[in-house]
C-alpha distance (Angstrom), angle and dihedral (degrees) to the residues before:
residue distance angle dihedral
M1 . . .
Y2 3.67 . .
Q3 3.89 138.2 .
A4 3.94 118.8 -134.5
F5 3.70 123.3 -149.9
V6 3.83 116.7 -157.2
G7 3.80 129.5 -174.6
L8 3.75 126.1 173.8
E9 3.68 132.4 -141.8
I10 3.80 107.9 -157.5
H11 3.63 120.4 -166.1
V12 3.84 117.3 -158.8
Q13 3.82 122.8 -168.9
L14 3.83 105.3 -145.0
L15 3.79 121.7 -127.3
T16 3.77 97.9 -121.9
K17 3.82 125.1 141.2
S18 3.93 90.4 -131.2
K19 3.59 138.9 32.2
V20 3.80 123.3 -84.7
F21 3.87 98.9 -106.3
C22 3.81 103.5 16.9
G23 3.72 140.8 36.6
C24 3.81 98.4 -105.8
R25 3.80 119.4 128.9
A26 3.81 113.8 -96.3
A27 3.87 106.6 -148.5
F28 3.64 136.9 132.7
G29 3.89 121.4 -125.8
D30 3.84 100.9 26.2
E31 3.78 122.1 134.2
P32 3.78 110.5 -69.5
N33 3.82 113.9 -92.1
T34 3.80 97.6 6.4
N35 3.78 98.4 109.7
V36 3.75 97.9 59.1
C37 3.86 136.3 105.8
P38 3.89 137.3 175.4
V39 3.93 89.9 -85.3
C40 3.82 97.8 55.8
M41 3.86 91.6 37.0
G42 3.83 88.5 54.8
Y43 3.98 98.1 -122.2
P44 3.84 114.2 175.7
G45 3.67 118.5 -86.4
V46 3.82 99.7 18.0
L47 3.76 121.7 133.4
P48 3.90 123.9 -142.6
T49 3.81 120.5 -136.1
L50 3.88 121.1 -157.1
N51 3.90 113.7 -116.6
R52 3.72 104.5 -126.4
Q53 3.91 91.9 -152.4
A54 3.81 89.9 55.1
I55 3.82 93.2 50.8
V56 3.79 91.1 48.3
Q57 3.75 91.3 50.4
A58 3.78 92.0 48.3
Y59 3.79 92.2 52.5
L60 3.71 90.4 46.0
V61 3.72 93.5 56.9
A62 3.81 92.2 46.6
R63 3.82 89.4 51.3
A64 3.85 91.0 49.3
L65 3.73 87.9 53.3
D66 3.81 91.0 51.0
C67 3.71 94.5 -115.4
E68 3.82 128.6 163.2
L69 3.84 100.0 -103.7
S70 3.83 116.4 -129.5
E71 3.84 114.5 -115.7
S72 3.74 87.6 -159.4
A73 3.85 118.5 26.5
V74 3.81 110.0 -162.7
F75 3.79 124.4 -159.0
E76 3.83 120.2 -146.4
R77 3.85 135.1 -176.5
K78 3.84 115.4 -110.9
N79 3.77 104.2 -158.8
Y80 3.81 121.7 -150.1
F81 3.78 135.2 127.6
Y82 3.83 120.5 -118.7
P83 3.71 128.7 148.5
D84 3.81 93.5 -118.7
L85 3.78 94.5 51.2
P86 3.85 102.3 76.4
K87 3.95 96.0 -173.3
N88 3.78 93.5 50.7
Y89 3.71 88.4 -128.0
Q90 3.79 135.2 65.3
I91 3.73 122.7 -136.6
S92 3.79 104.8 -129.9
Q93 3.83 145.5 132.5
L94 3.83 131.6 -91.9
G95 3.77 115.8 144.1
S96 3.82 101.9 32.6
P97 3.95 111.5 21.3
V98 3.80 121.9 177.9
G99 3.77 92.3 -99.3
R100 3.96 142.6 15.6
N101 3.70 142.5 178.7
G102 3.86 98.2 24.4
R103 3.77 130.5 154.8
V104 3.86 145.3 -154.6
D105 3.62 123.9 -157.0
L106 3.75 109.6 -154.2
D107 3.74 142.3 162.8
L108 3.87 104.0 -110.4
G109 3.74 111.3 -174.8
G110 3.79 97.0 -30.1
S111 3.85 99.5 -42.4
R112 3.75 127.8 91.5
R113 3.88 109.1 -116.4
R114 3.79 135.7 179.1
V115 3.65 116.0 -138.0
P116 3.74 112.5 -165.3
I117 3.82 118.5 -141.9
R118 3.92 110.9 -140.1
E119 3.84 94.5 -164.1
V120 3.74 150.1 -30.8
H121 3.76 119.1 -141.4
L122 3.74 138.0 177.5
E123 3.86 121.8 -131.5
E124 3.83 141.0 147.6
D125 3.74 122.9 -96.1
A126 3.68 125.3 -120.6
G127 3.84 124.8 -123.4
K128 3.70 125.9 -95.1
M129 3.90 130.2 -99.7
I130 3.83 117.1 -146.1
H131 3.70 114.7 -161.0
A132 3.84 117.5 -155.9
G133 3.84 110.5 174.6
D134 3.70 107.8 -61.4
V135 3.69 95.2 -15.2
S136 3.82 124.9 86.2
L137 3.95 118.4 -156.9
L138 3.83 123.7 -165.8
D139 3.77 126.7 -144.0
Y140 3.81 114.8 -167.7
N141 3.99 93.7 -171.6
R142 3.75 88.9 104.6
A143 3.75 98.7 43.8
G144 3.81 108.8 109.2
T145 3.78 96.0 18.9
P146 3.67 111.1 142.6
L147 3.90 111.5 -95.3
L148 3.77 124.8 -176.1
E149 3.69 116.9 -163.2
I150 3.90 122.4 -156.5
V151 3.76 118.5 -164.3
T152 3.78 120.6 -162.5
E153 3.86 125.8 -160.5
P154 3.77 112.9 -104.7
V155 3.82 96.3 -99.7
L156 3.63 101.9 122.0
E157 3.91 119.2 98.5
R158 3.60 110.7 -172.0
G159 3.83 140.2 39.1
E160 3.84 89.1 -117.6
E161 3.76 91.4 58.3
A162 3.77 90.9 52.8
E163 3.79 92.0 46.7
L164 3.84 89.1 54.2
F165 3.85 93.5 43.7
L166 3.85 91.9 49.2
Q167 3.86 92.0 48.1
Y168 3.83 88.3 51.7
F169 3.77 90.2 48.5
R170 3.82 94.7 51.1
R171 3.79 89.2 49.4
M172 3.75 92.8 50.2
V173 3.82 95.5 52.1
R174 3.75 91.2 45.3
Y175 3.96 88.0 51.6
L176 3.89 88.7 50.6
G177 3.74 89.8 48.2
V178 3.86 96.6 -131.5
C179 3.80 97.4 112.5
D180 3.90 133.9 28.5
G181 3.92 87.6 -144.9
N182 3.85 94.8 -135.3
M183 3.76 101.8 157.1
E184 3.86 90.5 179.3
E185 3.78 91.7 61.9
G186 3.72 93.3 41.5
S187 3.89 101.6 -113.4
L188 3.80 85.8 124.6
R189 3.76 122.4 35.3
C190 3.66 132.9 166.8
D191 3.90 134.4 -157.5
A192 3.62 121.8 -170.9
N193 3.94 132.8 -147.2
V194 3.71 115.4 -154.0
S195 3.81 136.2 176.7
V196 3.69 133.9 173.2
N197 3.94 128.1 -152.8
R198 3.77 142.4 147.4
P199 3.72 112.9 -70.6
G200 3.86 111.0 -87.2
K201 3.90 93.7 17.2
G202 3.75 95.1 96.1
L203 3.80 128.2 -136.2
G204 3.78 122.6 -3.1
S205 3.69 130.0 -158.0
K206 3.75 109.3 -39.5
V207 3.81 120.0 -125.8
E208 3.84 120.7 -171.6
I209 3.78 119.5 -146.5
K210 3.71 120.9 -153.9
N211 3.77 140.4 179.1
M212 3.87 102.3 52.4
N213 3.56 115.4 143.6
S214 3.91 99.4 175.9
S215 3.76 138.4 45.0
R216 3.70 87.9 -121.3
F217 3.85 94.9 56.2
V218 3.96 87.4 48.8
K219 3.80 86.7 55.9
K220 3.83 93.3 48.1
A221 3.75 95.8 41.7
L222 3.80 93.4 52.2
A223 3.81 92.0 46.9
F224 3.76 88.8 53.6
E225 3.75 94.8 44.1
I226 3.75 95.0 49.3
A227 3.72 90.8 50.8
R228 3.85 90.7 46.3
Q229 3.71 93.5 52.0
S230 3.78 92.8 43.6
G231 3.88 90.7 54.7
L232 3.77 91.5 50.5
L233 3.86 90.5 53.2
D234 3.86 90.7 46.7
R235 3.75 88.3 58.1
G236 3.77 93.9 44.2
A237 3.82 93.9 -113.0
P238 3.78 122.9 139.9
V239 3.73 122.3 -109.4
A240 3.81 109.4 -127.8
Q241 3.80 116.7 -130.7
E242 3.66 98.2 -127.2
T243 3.91 146.9 125.2
R244 3.81 116.2 -98.5
L245 3.70 132.7 -173.4
W246 3.74 128.7 -133.0
N247 3.87 112.4 -121.6
E248 3.83 101.8 -156.5
N249 3.88 91.6 -172.2
R250 3.81 91.9 58.0
D251 3.76 99.6 29.9
L252 3.88 93.2 -128.1
T253 3.80 141.3 100.7
E254 3.92 119.5 -111.8
A255 3.80 127.6 -162.1
M256 3.80 115.7 -99.2
R257 3.72 108.6 169.4
S258 3.86 143.8 -36.6
K259 3.71 114.4 -72.8
E260 3.72 115.4 -94.2
E261 3.89 125.8 -137.7
A262 3.87 128.9 -150.5
D263 3.75 91.2 -99.6
D264 3.88 92.5 59.5
Y265 3.76 88.8 62.8
R266 3.82 94.6 55.5
Y267 3.81 93.8 -139.4
F268 3.77 115.2 -157.5
P269 3.86 133.2 166.9
E270 3.89 113.7 -80.7
P271 3.82 101.2 -111.1
D272 3.83 92.9 -158.4
L273 3.87 97.5 53.1
P274 3.87 121.8 61.3
P275 3.87 118.6 -145.6
F276 3.84 110.9 -79.5
K277 3.83 111.4 -121.7
P278 3.78 112.4 -173.5
D279 3.72 115.4 -141.4
A280 3.91 131.1 -154.9
A281 3.72 93.0 -86.6
F282 3.78 92.7 49.1
L283 3.85 92.9 49.8
L284 3.89 89.5 48.0
D285 3.91 88.2 56.1
V286 3.69 87.2 50.7
E287 3.86 93.1 53.1
K288 3.74 91.3 46.3
G289 3.78 88.4 58.1
L290 3.94 91.9 59.4
V291 3.71 120.7 110.3
E292 3.78 137.6 179.8
L293 3.84 101.6 -79.2
P294 3.78 122.8 -131.0
S295 3.96 96.9 -104.6
A296 3.84 91.8 51.4
R297 3.68 92.5 43.7
R298 3.84 89.5 51.2
E299 3.74 92.4 53.8
R300 3.80 91.5 46.1
L301 3.79 94.1 50.7
V302 3.67 93.3 48.2
A303 3.79 90.4 50.5
E304 3.88 97.2 43.5
Y305 3.75 100.1 37.3
G306 3.80 109.3 24.2
L307 3.70 94.3 -124.7
G308 3.79 120.9 172.9
P309 3.90 121.5 -118.8
D310 3.80 95.2 -101.4
Q311 3.72 93.2 44.7
V312 3.74 96.8 49.3
D313 3.79 92.1 44.1
F314 3.77 89.2 55.5
I315 3.85 95.6 45.7
I316 3.91 94.9 48.0
D317 3.76 93.3 44.7
E318 3.78 90.3 92.4
K319 3.82 123.4 28.0
S320 3.76 90.8 -142.6
R321 3.75 89.7 53.9
A322 3.83 93.2 49.3
D323 3.80 89.0 48.5
F324 3.77 91.0 50.9
F325 3.85 90.7 49.8
E326 3.78 94.4 49.3
R327 3.82 92.8 46.5
T328 3.79 90.3 50.6
V329 3.89 91.0 51.6
A330 3.92 89.8 45.5
L331 3.87 86.6 57.5
G332 3.79 92.7 54.9
A333 3.66 107.9 -85.9
D334 3.83 119.9 140.4
P335 3.95 106.3 -106.7
L336 3.79 94.8 -136.3
A337 3.81 91.8 48.2
A338 3.74 93.1 46.2
A339 3.78 92.8 50.6
S340 3.80 92.8 45.7
W341 3.89 94.4 51.1
L342 3.75 93.2 44.4
G343 3.92 87.4 52.3
S344 3.69 95.2 46.4
D345 3.79 128.3 20.8
V346 3.79 96.7 17.2
K347 3.76 90.4 46.9
R348 3.73 90.8 50.0
L349 3.83 93.3 49.9
L350 3.85 92.9 47.2
N351 3.80 88.3 51.2
R352 3.85 92.6 48.6
E353 3.84 92.7 47.5
G354 3.82 92.5 42.1
V355 3.86 94.0 -130.4
E356 3.80 138.7 124.3
L357 3.82 118.7 -112.7
A358 3.80 89.4 -110.8
E359 3.75 91.0 54.2
S360 3.79 96.1 47.6
P361 3.89 127.7 88.9
L362 3.78 89.9 -110.0
T363 3.71 114.4 102.4
P364 3.94 129.8 176.1
E365 3.89 86.4 -104.2
R366 3.77 92.2 54.6
L367 3.85 96.7 43.3
A368 3.85 90.2 46.8
G369 3.80 89.5 48.2
L370 3.84 92.3 50.2
L371 3.94 92.7 47.8
V372 3.89 92.4 46.3
L373 3.66 89.2 52.4
L374 3.78 89.5 50.8
A375 3.75 95.2 46.6
S376 3.78 93.7 48.0
G377 3.79 92.4 55.1
R378 3.75 95.5 -114.8
I379 3.83 90.9 121.9
H380 3.84 129.7 10.6
G381 3.81 131.1 -133.2
K382 3.93 99.1 -83.7
I383 3.81 92.1 47.3
A384 3.88 89.6 48.6
K385 3.72 89.0 56.1
Q386 3.72 90.2 48.6
V387 3.89 89.8 49.8
L388 3.68 92.2 53.0
E389 3.82 92.2 52.2
V390 3.79 91.5 52.7
L391 3.89 91.1 44.5
F392 3.83 88.8 56.3
A393 3.76 91.0 46.7
E394 3.83 101.7 41.5
G395 3.84 104.1 23.2
K396 4.02 93.7 -128.9
D397 3.62 133.3 137.7
P398 3.86 120.5 -97.6
E399 3.70 92.4 -117.8
T400 3.80 92.4 54.3
I401 3.80 90.9 46.7
I402 3.71 97.1 52.9
R403 3.78 92.5 43.9
E404 3.96 92.6 50.5
R405 3.77 90.9 47.3
A406 3.81 100.6 38.4
W407 3.77 85.5 -125.0
E408 3.87 95.0 144.3
Q409 3.82 108.3 128.4
L410 3.79 118.1 -103.9
I411 3.79 107.9 -126.4
D412 3.86 101.7 157.6
A413 3.76 106.0 123.8
G414 3.76 94.0 -154.9
A415 3.85 93.5 53.9
I416 3.58 92.5 46.6
A417 3.84 92.7 49.2
K418 3.77 87.8 54.5
L419 3.84 89.7 52.1
V420 3.77 90.5 49.9
D421 3.68 93.9 52.8
E422 3.78 89.9 50.5
A423 3.80 89.6 52.3
I424 3.81 93.1 49.1
D425 3.79 93.5 49.8
A426 3.81 90.0 47.5
N427 3.79 95.9 47.7
E428 3.99 103.4 34.8
K429 3.78 92.1 156.0
A430 3.77 93.4 57.6
A431 3.84 89.6 44.5
A432 3.83 92.0 51.7
Q433 3.84 89.3 52.7
I434 3.71 93.4 53.5
R435 3.79 92.7 46.5
A436 3.88 87.4 53.4
G437 3.89 89.2 56.3
D438 3.75 100.1 -94.1
E439 3.97 106.1 132.4
K440 3.81 93.2 -176.4
P441 3.84 96.7 92.7
V442 3.90 93.1 53.6
G443 3.68 92.5 83.1
F444 3.83 89.1 52.3
L445 3.76 93.7 51.9
V446 3.68 93.3 47.5
G447 3.75 90.7 50.3
E448 3.75 89.0 51.7
I449 3.78 92.3 53.9
M450 3.77 91.2 45.6
K451 3.84 90.7 52.1
A452 3.72 89.3 49.4
T453 3.88 90.8 55.7
S454 3.79 95.1 40.7
G455 3.80 85.7 -111.3
R456 3.96 94.0 -59.1
A457 3.76 94.5 117.1
E458 3.90 113.8 99.7
P459 3.80 103.2 -109.4
Q460 3.94 98.0 -146.9
L461 3.87 91.1 48.6
V462 3.89 92.0 46.3
R463 3.92 86.7 50.1
S464 3.79 93.1 48.6
V465 3.69 96.2 46.8
L466 3.83 93.5 46.7
K467 3.80 90.8 53.8
E468 3.70 91.8 46.8
R469 3.81 94.2 51.4
L470 3.77 94.2 44.6
A471 3.84 89.7 51.3
K472 3.87 91.6 52.0
S473 3.81 90.4 50.9
R474 3.85 97.5 53.1
């Protein structure tokens, strides 16, 4: 029996217009080596300049993680050679990062847990290597992009917990608007440190796992590595302190290199960047960027609207969706109905059209209008679904759609009674069966009446009047 200790190093590519120490455009997908300049390429004599938007976002994340904010954030040079690092050093932080000693309180697999945050530091990203057969190509567009690293204490114990934490963290930075969270494009990346030891014996030999571009891979890699290290200890073999890569094709970790320590990087203060000391105006800008975070919003939506676990998890997964939901409810829609429609019919149409909610013709006003029409009995469920289809196709308001197509529900009892009588007269055999106690033809007669009204008649009222009429004629 062993105990695992897992800590995460999450790298967040910040959503700034330019790089962290120069004015080059920071964007994914541009032509290789077009967003470069002497500064981010490390030419002799150039001087870096700190991007204010990047440092604001760095402090914002540290503040959201309840960190102690640094009164003097210092930048250092982290020296190492790698082909995609053109300067042969990375401007990073070691001694005085932007934030320390933070925390996240999170539901991890049914229990409320606190995950301590060791530090949050700002650095520059490296470039990107593209391997094509036996040739490796270098794209330096990403070199110098602002990268925020968040380091947790090793308190997680299973891959499933790490997956849940990473999912929460991705949601948080998207809520704050500092990162798009696209792991496939590398704007959010995660390394994991894991060690295994006998219970009560403390940390074992630490192994770092790299090359994980999804929360699911983090879970799988940790499960494999915990099992691998446990197997070594069972056999009395030592666990090497090293860096390993996750091979997603073979579902295993592979040795990459021996694990470096801070001394290996020969950190020393960046001579061209003075310590950053936030003033009152800067800290006010940070406070203005704070929003209600996902976990707090989840608790509030459950308390205010009575949403179930699956519903609320779907609603809060994206801030824009949660905003859309609350705006819809504020306009008069029933909360449970709004959550249900967003998670079913609306989701289906968005997937079919391949668009996001914000890009679709559906607005909170239109969804609220549709649900109010449904709740008031002016349309029934089937017509509501048809109205939603037309709304997506034509971009019209629900009220306009039902007026143009004469889809408003028929709820006049007298008019429905007349239609029921006509259906009974036209289908005497079915009516006789019902009078004799056979309920099967009821659905047939209801269908005939619905067909005669082009689906506008209120189905429950039709069924009620039909049974009443047949009971009287027995």
